[in-house]
C-alpha distance (Angstrom), angle and dihedral (degrees) to the residues before:
residue distance angle dihedral
M1 . . .
P2 3.79 . .
P3 2.93 135.9 .
F4 3.80 99.6 12.3
H5 3.82 101.1 32.2
D6 3.80 92.2 -116.9
L7 3.79 116.7 167.4
L8 3.78 128.4 -115.8
V9 3.81 107.3 -140.8
C10 3.77 132.6 -179.4
G11 3.75 130.8 -147.2
I12 3.78 125.0 -102.2
S13 3.78 119.7 -156.2
T14 3.78 139.8 173.1
Q15 3.82 88.2 -145.6
L16 3.80 94.2 103.4
H17 3.81 92.1 174.9
Q18 3.83 87.7 72.3
Q19 3.79 91.7 66.8
V20 3.77 116.8 131.9
S21 3.80 101.9 -147.4
G22 3.79 114.1 -122.2
F23 3.81 91.6 12.6
D24 3.80 111.1 55.6
E25 3.79 120.3 50.5
I26 3.80 132.0 -142.4
I27 3.81 120.2 -138.7
G28 3.77 120.1 -169.2
P29 3.81 146.2 148.5
P30 3.83 94.7 -67.8
D31 3.82 90.2 60.2
D32 3.81 117.7 93.8
D33 3.81 92.5 -133.2
F34 3.81 97.1 47.0
G35 3.81 92.0 92.7
T36 3.80 92.2 56.2
S37 3.81 93.9 42.8
G38 3.79 94.7 79.9
L39 3.81 89.7 -132.7
K40 3.79 119.5 137.5
E41 3.81 98.8 -154.2
T42 3.78 141.7 12.6
S43 3.79 107.1 -59.8
L44 3.77 142.4 -178.0
I45 3.78 121.4 -121.0
R46 3.80 100.6 -146.0
L47 3.79 112.4 -152.9
G48 3.80 89.0 178.0
F49 3.81 91.2 62.1
L50 3.80 104.6 69.5
A51 3.79 133.7 161.6
V52 3.78 136.4 175.3
V53 3.79 110.9 -130.4
P54 3.81 126.6 -171.8
Q55 3.78 110.5 -112.8
R56 3.81 90.0 -126.5
A57 3.84 89.0 62.7
I58 3.79 91.4 62.5
I59 3.81 109.0 87.3
G60 3.79 98.4 176.2
T61 3.76 146.6 -41.8
I62 3.76 131.4 -85.0
G63 3.77 97.3 -163.1
S64 3.76 147.2 -38.4
I65 3.77 141.4 -116.3
A66 3.79 128.8 -135.5
P67 3.80 116.4 -81.6
E68 3.83 88.4 -121.8
R69 3.82 91.8 56.6
H70 3.80 91.5 45.6
K71 3.81 90.9 51.3
R72 3.82 91.5 47.1
L73 3.82 91.8 50.8
L74 3.81 91.8 48.9
E75 3.80 91.3 48.7
T76 3.82 91.4 49.4
L77 3.78 91.2 50.5
S78 3.81 92.5 44.3
D79 3.80 93.0 49.2
Y80 3.81 89.6 52.6
L81 3.80 93.6 48.7
V82 3.80 95.4 51.7
K83 3.80 93.7 52.5
């Protein structure tokens, strides 16, 4: 995020009952990108749980999601913000 190149991150939780339908997204073993995500069990990507983190606080990655999922999540968040 300008001007300091901080990162906008979202929460990930195994508390699937917290899902906001049409906003948050579940990722689990049936998904092609679950194996690369670094997650151990079905989890909820919570777009409603955001934080800005200084880039220097990030010491590495534990996994990644598919570019298609990343794009979909960004579009969902963007659509919500422009309402």
